[in-house]
Kinemage of the C-alpha trace (Angstrom):
@kinemage 1
@onewidth
@group {chain A} dominant
@subgroup {mainchain}
@vectorlist {calphas} color= white
{ca met a 1} P 75.422 141.065 74.747
{ca thr a 2} L 77.053 140.374 71.406
{ca arg a 3} L 74.781 139.997 68.385
{ca ile a 4} L 75.612 137.421 65.719
{ca ala a 5} L 73.865 136.425 62.497
{ca leu a 6} L 73.519 133.040 60.777
{ca leu a 7} L 72.922 132.624 57.065
{ca gln a 8} L 70.989 129.479 56.164
{ca met a 9} L 71.607 128.715 52.489
{ca thr a 10} L 70.642 126.462 49.615
{ca ser a 11} L 74.004 126.775 47.899
{ca gly a 12} L 74.243 125.801 44.263
{ca ile a 13} L 76.891 124.951 41.708
{ca glu a 14} L 77.731 128.560 40.722
{ca pro a 15} L 80.174 130.209 43.158
{ca glu a 16} L 79.421 133.702 41.871
{ca gly a 17} L 75.769 133.506 42.829
{ca asn a 18} L 76.566 132.008 46.218
{ca gly a 19} L 79.156 134.717 46.866
{ca thr a 20} L 76.694 137.446 45.950
{ca ala a 21} L 74.154 135.975 48.389
{ca ile a 22} L 76.752 136.015 51.164
{ca glu a 23} L 77.662 139.637 50.416
{ca ala a 24} L 74.004 140.654 50.605
{ca ala a 25} L 73.619 138.804 53.901
{ca met a 26} L 76.724 140.507 55.289
{ca ala a 27} L 75.195 143.912 54.569
{ca glu a 28} L 71.862 142.945 56.131
{ca ala a 29} L 73.568 141.418 59.154
{ca ala a 30} L 75.708 144.510 59.708
{ca glu a 31} L 72.655 146.748 59.390
{ca gly a 32} L 70.927 144.567 62.006
{ca gly a 33} L 73.742 145.091 64.487
{ca ala a 34} L 75.526 141.746 64.134
{ca arg a 35} L 79.258 141.614 64.794
{ca ile a 36} L 79.804 138.275 63.012
{ca leu a 37} L 78.015 136.467 60.171
{ca phe a 38} L 78.234 132.656 60.126
{ca thr a 39} L 77.636 130.724 56.886
{ca pro a 40} L 77.208 126.952 56.258
{ca glu a 41} L 79.608 124.291 55.087
{ca met a 42} L 80.382 124.573 51.363
{ca ala a 43} L 78.700 127.947 51.274
{ca leu a 44} L 80.367 128.978 47.999
{ca leu a 45} L 80.097 125.720 46.064
{ca leu a 46} L 77.963 122.663 46.774
{ca asp a 47} L 78.429 120.277 43.875
{ca arg a 48} L 78.707 116.486 44.079
{ca asp a 49} L 79.992 116.446 40.467
{ca arg a 50} L 83.652 116.737 41.416
{ca arg a 51} L 84.910 116.914 37.854
{ca arg a 52} L 82.660 119.901 37.125
{ca ala a 53} L 83.653 121.600 40.378
{ca ala a 54} L 87.390 121.005 39.935
{ca glu a 55} L 87.863 123.772 37.362
{ca trp a 56} L 86.832 126.471 39.851
{ca ile a 57} L 88.514 124.825 42.837
{ca gly a 58} L 91.811 124.286 41.048
{ca gly a 59} L 91.978 127.773 39.593
{ca glu a 60} L 92.004 131.241 41.127
{ca gly a 61} L 88.364 131.043 42.211
{ca pro a 62} L 88.728 130.224 45.940
{ca ala a 63} L 91.517 132.730 46.640
{ca ala a 64} L 89.793 135.471 44.664
{ca met a 65} L 86.480 134.904 46.451
{ca ile a 66} L 88.114 134.909 49.895
{ca ala a 67} L 89.851 138.201 49.049
{ca arg a 68} L 86.580 139.683 47.792
{ca leu a 69} L 84.610 138.664 50.868
{ca gly a 70} L 87.387 139.871 53.152
{ca glu a 71} L 87.293 143.289 51.532
{ca arg a 72} L 83.517 143.393 51.930
{ca ala a 73} L 83.854 142.469 55.617
{ca arg a 74} L 86.244 145.373 56.135
{ca asp a 75} L 83.938 147.782 54.312
{ca leu a 76} L 80.945 146.747 56.419
{ca gly a 77} L 82.791 146.381 59.720
{ca ile a 78} L 81.554 142.814 60.301
{ca asp a 79} L 83.523 139.583 60.759
{ca leu a 80} L 82.711 136.669 58.446
{ca ala a 81} L 82.939 133.050 59.588
{ca leu a 82} L 82.859 131.446 56.154
{ca gly a 83} L 81.650 127.949 57.015
{ca ser a 84} L 83.773 126.233 54.409
{ca leu a 85} L 84.726 126.082 50.774
{ca pro a 86} L 86.745 123.571 48.743
{ca val a 87} L 90.378 124.488 48.034
{ca ala a 88} L 93.145 122.611 46.220
{ca val a 89} L 96.014 121.263 48.344
{ca ser a 90} L 99.456 119.870 47.532
{ca ser a 91} L 98.375 116.220 47.725
{ca gly a 92} L 96.314 116.679 44.580
{ca lys a 93} L 93.085 116.450 46.565
{ca phe a 94} L 90.937 119.233 48.014
{ca ala a 95} L 90.535 120.488 51.563
{ca asn a 96} L 87.137 121.336 53.080
{ca arg a 97} L 88.319 124.621 54.578
{ca ser a 98} L 86.703 127.038 57.015
{ca val a 99} L 87.935 130.617 56.807
{ca tyr a 100} L 87.490 133.307 59.465
{ca leu a 101} L 87.774 136.830 58.034
{ca ala a 102} L 88.019 139.638 60.570
{ca ala a 103} L 86.818 143.147 59.812
{ca asp a 104} L 90.005 144.602 61.316
{ca glu a 105} L 92.123 143.334 58.391
{ca gly a 106} L 93.882 140.614 60.394
{ca ser a 107} L 95.145 137.559 58.537
{ca pro a 108} L 92.468 134.948 57.743
{ca val a 109} L 92.338 131.990 60.131
{ca thr a 110} L 91.731 128.654 58.400
{ca tyr a 111} L 90.703 125.187 59.558
{ca asp a 112} L 90.583 122.053 57.391
{ca lys a 113} L 87.848 119.562 58.261
{ca ile a 114} L 89.429 116.605 60.071
{ca his a 115} L 86.788 113.865 59.795
{ca met a 116} L 85.739 112.639 56.353
{ca phe a 117} L 82.126 111.621 55.673
{ca asp a 118} L 82.391 108.118 54.146
{ca val a 119} L 79.062 106.335 54.498
{ca glu a 120} L 76.308 104.274 52.882
{ca leu a 121} L 72.883 105.446 54.067
{ca ser a 122} L 69.748 103.315 54.238
{ca thr a 123} L 68.152 105.727 51.745
{ca gly a 124} L 70.636 104.551 49.098
{ca glu a 125} L 72.768 107.681 49.325
{ca ser a 126} L 76.505 107.017 49.159
{ca trp a 127} L 79.153 109.535 50.224
{ca arg a 128} L 82.923 109.081 49.963
{ca glu a 129} L 84.379 112.414 50.967
{ca ser a 130} L 87.864 110.950 51.375
{ca asn a 131} L 88.017 110.082 47.659
{ca ala a 132} L 88.472 113.761 46.842
{ca tyr a 133} L 89.257 115.485 50.146
{ca glu a 134} L 92.376 115.486 52.317
{ca ala a 135} L 91.653 115.341 56.046
{ca gly a 136} L 92.915 118.182 58.199
{ca arg a 137} L 95.250 117.483 61.106
{ca glu a 138} L 95.143 120.511 63.395
{ca val a 139} L 92.731 121.759 66.053
{ca ile a 140} L 92.219 125.471 65.336
{ca thr a 141} L 90.820 128.373 67.334
{ca val a 142} L 90.326 132.028 66.474
{ca glu a 143} L 91.717 133.871 69.448
{ca asp a 144} L 90.215 137.338 69.078
{ca thr a 145} L 86.590 137.585 67.973
{ca pro a 146} L 83.854 139.954 69.197
{ca phe a 147} L 82.849 137.346 71.793
{ca gly a 148} L 86.187 135.803 72.664
{ca arg a 149} L 87.839 132.554 71.573
{ca leu a 150} L 86.080 130.670 68.752
{ca gly a 151} L 86.736 127.002 68.014
{ca leu a 152} L 86.337 125.730 64.460
{ca ala a 153} L 84.751 122.456 63.324
{ca val a 154} L 82.834 121.369 60.201
{ca cys a 155} L 79.725 119.168 59.900
{ca tyr a 156} L 80.781 115.495 60.374
{ca asp a 157} L 83.338 116.611 62.974
{ca leu a 158} L 80.282 116.950 65.224
{ca arg a 159} L 80.244 113.174 65.787
{ca phe a 160} L 83.725 113.023 67.320
{ca pro a 161} L 83.805 114.134 70.975
{ca ala a 162} L 87.609 114.197 71.180
{ca leu a 163} L 87.768 117.261 68.936
{ca phe a 164} L 85.268 119.103 71.100
{ca gly a 165} L 87.105 117.957 74.212
{ca ala a 166} L 90.246 119.574 72.808
{ca leu a 167} L 88.320 122.779 72.065
{ca gly a 168} L 86.866 122.677 75.577
{ca asp a 169} L 90.368 122.291 77.016
{ca arg a 170} L 91.285 125.478 75.171
{ca arg a 171} L 88.381 127.201 76.932
{ca cys a 172} L 86.584 128.243 73.755
{ca asp a 173} L 83.722 130.649 74.377
{ca ala a 174} L 81.953 129.395 71.250
{ca ile a 175} L 82.415 126.700 68.622
{ca ala a 176} L 81.306 127.058 64.998
{ca val a 177} L 79.881 123.929 63.350
{ca pro a 178} L 78.867 124.861 59.781
{ca ala a 179} L 77.125 121.953 58.108
{ca ala a 180} L 75.366 120.364 55.158
{ca phe a 181} L 73.644 117.550 57.071
{ca thr a 182} L 71.585 114.996 55.159
{ca val a 183} L 67.892 114.889 56.023
{ca pro a 184} L 67.836 111.376 57.595
{ca thr a 185} L 70.849 111.995 59.826
{ca gly a 186} L 69.670 115.503 60.615
{ca glu a 187} L 66.270 114.325 61.782
{ca ala a 188} L 67.868 111.678 63.988
{ca his a 189} L 70.915 113.384 65.443
{ca trp a 190} L 71.403 117.096 64.620
{ca his a 191} L 69.782 118.707 67.648
{ca val a 192} L 70.937 116.182 70.221
{ca leu a 193} L 74.559 116.203 69.072
{ca leu a 194} L 74.821 119.986 68.977
{ca arg a 195} L 73.287 120.290 72.432
{ca ala a 196} L 75.639 117.614 73.774
{ca arg a 197} L 78.715 119.330 72.351
{ca ala a 198} L 77.676 122.683 73.854
{ca ile a 199} L 77.211 121.048 77.259
{ca glu a 200} L 80.514 119.134 77.058
{ca ala a 201} L 82.530 122.219 76.116
{ca ser a 202} L 80.517 124.601 78.340
{ca ala a 203} L 80.443 126.883 75.314
{ca phe a 204} L 78.036 128.325 72.786
{ca val a 205} L 77.675 126.232 69.628
{ca ile a 206} L 76.837 128.106 66.435
{ca ala a 207} L 75.757 125.916 63.526
{ca ala a 208} L 74.835 127.574 60.233
{ca ala a 209} L 73.391 124.951 57.887
{ca gln a 210} L 72.470 124.207 54.317
{ca val a 211} L 68.766 123.594 53.666
{ca gly a 212} L 66.465 122.116 51.045
{ca ala a 213} L 66.869 120.757 47.515
{ca his a 214} L 70.141 121.654 45.812
{ca glu a 215} L 71.114 121.894 42.148
{ca asp a 216} L 73.426 118.886 42.433
{ca gly a 217} L 70.566 116.615 43.521
{ca arg a 218} L 71.085 116.428 47.281
{ca asp a 219} L 68.701 117.493 50.043
{ca thr a 220} L 69.927 119.033 53.291
{ca tyr a 221} L 68.292 119.306 56.681
{ca gly a 222} L 68.511 122.992 57.610
{ca his a 223} L 67.699 123.939 61.201
{ca ser a 224} L 70.609 126.331 61.704
{ca leu a 225} L 71.032 126.473 65.478
{ca val a 226} L 72.576 128.467 68.288
{ca val a 227} L 72.905 126.495 71.527
{ca asp a 228} L 74.012 128.029 74.825
{ca pro a 229} L 76.504 126.437 77.286
{ca trp a 230} L 73.623 124.955 79.316
{ca gly a 231} L 72.386 123.119 76.224
{ca glu a 232} L 69.359 125.317 75.546
{ca val a 233} L 68.513 126.124 71.930
{ca leu a 234} L 68.450 129.906 71.510
{ca leu a 235} L 67.772 129.913 67.759
{ca asp a 236} L 66.377 127.273 65.395
{ca met a 237} L 65.875 128.510 61.813
{ca gly a 238} L 63.796 125.517 60.710
{ca asp a 239} L 63.747 123.881 57.296
{ca lys a 240} L 61.612 126.220 55.173
{ca gly a 241} L 64.447 127.586 53.070
{ca pro a 242} L 67.245 130.146 52.967
{ca ser a 243} L 67.050 132.883 55.587
{ca leu a 244} L 69.049 135.161 57.861
{ca gly a 245} L 68.712 134.789 61.624
{ca phe a 246} L 69.996 136.860 64.545
{ca cys a 247} L 70.946 135.811 68.067
{ca asp a 248} L 72.247 137.770 71.061
{ca ile a 249} L 75.080 136.039 72.938
{ca asp a 250} L 75.350 136.638 76.706
{ca leu a 251} L 78.988 135.923 77.495
{ca ala a 252} L 78.341 136.066 81.245
{ca ser a 253} L 76.425 132.786 80.987
{ca ile a 254} L 79.642 130.911 80.140
{ca asp a 255} L 81.205 131.559 83.555
{ca glu a 256} L 77.880 130.881 85.273
{ca val a 257} L 77.581 127.448 83.655
{ca arg a 258} L 81.224 126.550 84.280
{ca ala a 259} L 80.789 127.429 87.948
{ca gln a 260} L 77.666 125.244 88.269
{ca val a 261} L 79.049 122.285 86.289
{ca pro a 262} L 82.868 122.450 86.403
{ca ser a 263} L 83.368 119.508 84.060
{ca leu a 264} L 86.267 121.138 82.218
{ca ala a 265} L 88.161 121.661 85.458
{ca asn a 266} L 87.323 118.151 86.721
{ca arg a 267} L 88.215 116.229 83.569
{ca arg a 268} L 90.767 113.422 83.963
{ca glu a 269} L 92.820 111.584 81.363
{ca ile a 270} L 91.558 108.031 80.797
{ca ala a 271} L 94.134 105.372 80.011
{ca lys a 272} L 93.515 103.564 76.730
């Protein structure tokens, strides 16, 4: 068994406070025997006022915070799967970037969210992520984690099976899906999509989520989940607020499921 921890957050507009909360959770997770702590999408800064956020994003803030959290991971002996944070890129836009920081001082592994959330919801909410964010282009895995190969995805990526098919083809043992799901879409689709992706990839899916009412005016769904390769929910952290949850991962179940339902081995290319 490998123990992991998930931090469910209500991230605000001040990166320092969010970073301090993550550091405290890292210490608690390590004390509880976890080998990896997973945090949500935009764990360090959740601010829909892009002009206000740009000063921190465009300065030394992201790099300095990654270095600080990496040092803390090494001190505590725990890996950190930092769900995502905004970083400036050469196009003049931002990237929604996941960062995996290993306790053994290896180089950070990064993944930029591929699918942009551009939508008008029936509630009146409007989101145009592509106005400020550059879409990523690469499928990324972390090859050496305490439970094997970890695939990286972020929030809206969950709706695009091709990405998870590619991660399944790479035989990921687990896939991280940090998120800040809206309440209406979360209530309708969060659980079913995460279970489907776990079944399709025959892998664990680990989804740390934002929850509740945020300083920038949005509300997020919560329900941080761990789903096993059979599609069973092992952990559901609900929607009552920020919290730290633990889950024990049985790696032997991956081979058992792949033997019973060999969909990865049987997959065929479909002509378009």
